[in-house]
N, C-alpha and C positions, 0 to 999 in steps of 0.2 A: 279715851273713855267715851262711851256713848252718852248723849245728852239725856238729862232726866226724863224728859217728855217721851223719848223713844223707849226708854226702859219701862216706864209706866205703861205705855201702850202695849208693849210685849206682855207685860204682866196681866193687864186687863184681859187680853186674849185668852190667857190661861184660865180665867174665872168667868168666862162668858160675858165680859164687859159689865160686870157687876161691881161698881165702885166700893159699895158698902162691904161686900165680902172681901175684897181686896184690902180695904182699910183695916178691918178686923184682923185678917190673916198677917198683914205686915206688922201690925201692933203686937200680936201674940208671938210672932217669930222673933221680932226685935227684943221682946221681953225674955225669951228664951236665951237669946245670944247674949244679952246683958247679964245673965245669971250663969253664964260660963259654957253654953252650948257651943260646939265647934261649928264654924261655917262650912257649908257644903260646896262652896265655890273653890275652884282650883288656882285662885289668883291671890295676890297679897292683899289681905283685907285689914291690916293693921291701921291704916289711915282712913278707913271708911267708917261711916256712921252705921249703926245697927239697922236703921230703917233702910238704908241703901243696900246693905248686904241682903236683907230680907226681900226687897223689890227684885234684886238681880237673881236671887235663888228662885223666886216664883216665876220670873220672866224666862229663866233658862229650863224650867220644867223640873227642877230638882225637888220641889215641894209640890205636892198634889193637894188641892183644896176641894173637899167634898161637899161642903155645905155646912149648915147648922142643924144640930139636934135640939128640938124644942124641949126644955127641962121644965116640967110643970109638976 
């Protein structure tokens, strides 16, 4: 398995190196996974934490992060 720092680096490249957007996206995806969403990864994720799955999905380009919509 790839080290966490390398996985985060790959995920950051997917969101133009914006750590804030990455943190929000990982949190939202981990929440979805905890509520029963199926992982998009094609590997055994049973022993992985939800945040690790989310980071790997973003790093692999399986999830596209567009940005935020300001709700006023």
